[in-house]
C-alpha positions in Angstrom: 28.3 -75.9 6.4 29.2 -76.9 9.8 32.5 -75.2 11.3 34.8 -78.6 11.8 36.6 -76.6 14.7 33.1 -76.2 16.6 32.2 -79.8 15.8 35.3 -80.9 17.6 34.4 -78.6 20.3 31.1 -79.8 21.1 32.8 -83.4 20.8 35.4 -82.5 23.3 32.8 -81.0 25.8 30.2 -83.8 24.9 30.8 -85.7 28.2 30.6 -84.3 32.0 34.0 -86.1 32.7 35.8 -83.9 30.1 33.9 -80.6 31.6 35.2 -81.8 35.0 38.5 -82.1 33.7 38.5 -78.3 31.9 37.0 -76.8 35.2 39.3 -78.9 37.3 42.2 -77.5 35.3 41.3 -73.8 35.4 42.4 -73.4 38.9 46.1 -75.0 38.6 48.1 -77.1 36.3 48.2 -80.8 37.9 50.2 -83.9 37.3 48.3 -86.9 35.5 47.7 -89.0 38.7 46.8 -85.7 40.8 44.3 -84.8 37.9 42.9 -88.4 37.7 42.4 -88.2 41.6 40.7 -85.0 41.6 38.1 -85.7 39.1 37.6 -89.3 40.6 38.7 -91.6 37.7 40.5 -95.3 38.8 41.1 -96.2 35.4 44.2 -94.8 33.6 43.0 -96.1 30.2 39.5 -94.4 30.8 41.2 -91.1 31.6 43.7 -91.0 28.8 40.6 -91.8 26.4 39.0 -88.6 27.9 42.2 -86.3 27.7 42.8 -87.1 24.4 39.2 -86.3 23.4 40.0 -82.9 24.8 42.8 -82.5 22.0 44.0 -79.0 21.8 42.0 -77.8 24.9 44.7 -79.3 27.2 48.4 -79.2 26.8 51.3 -80.5 29.0 53.5 -77.5 30.4 57.4 -77.3 31.0 56.7 -79.0 34.4 54.9 -81.8 32.8 51.4 -80.8 34.5 48.4 -80.6 32.4 46.9 -77.0 31.9 44.6 -75.4 29.8 45.2 -73.7 26.5 44.0 -70.7 25.0 41.3 -72.7 23.1 40.6 -74.6 26.8 40.1 -71.4 28.7 37.7 -70.0 25.9 36.0 -73.5 26.0 35.4 -73.0 29.8 33.9 -69.6 29.3 31.4 -71.4 26.5 30.7 -74.0 29.1 30.1 -71.2 32.1 28.1 -69.2 29.7 25.7 -71.9 28.6 25.3 -73.0 32.1 24.3 -69.6 33.0 21.7 -69.6 30.4 20.5 -72.8 31.4 20.2 -71.7 35.0 18.5 -68.3 33.8 16.0 -70.5 31.6 15.1 -72.7 34.9 14.1 -69.6 37.3 
């Protein structure tokens, strides 16, 4: 039996743009426009689609900026661990 939350996580992180959004938000919260510009997306519709796919990994803070949730920070740790393991296997 697959863990549905794990499947959601892999779905959420199954696109390079979504990984880039999570990594970008790790530094500090950003407004919709600033985040969109930072990750290099031109289409708002395209960007909203990917933000929605991230589900509970991102939230909007009291100032109206996007930031990582605890789950988002955990997902980022997973991304970094996997990427370190991949690098180790390449060497």
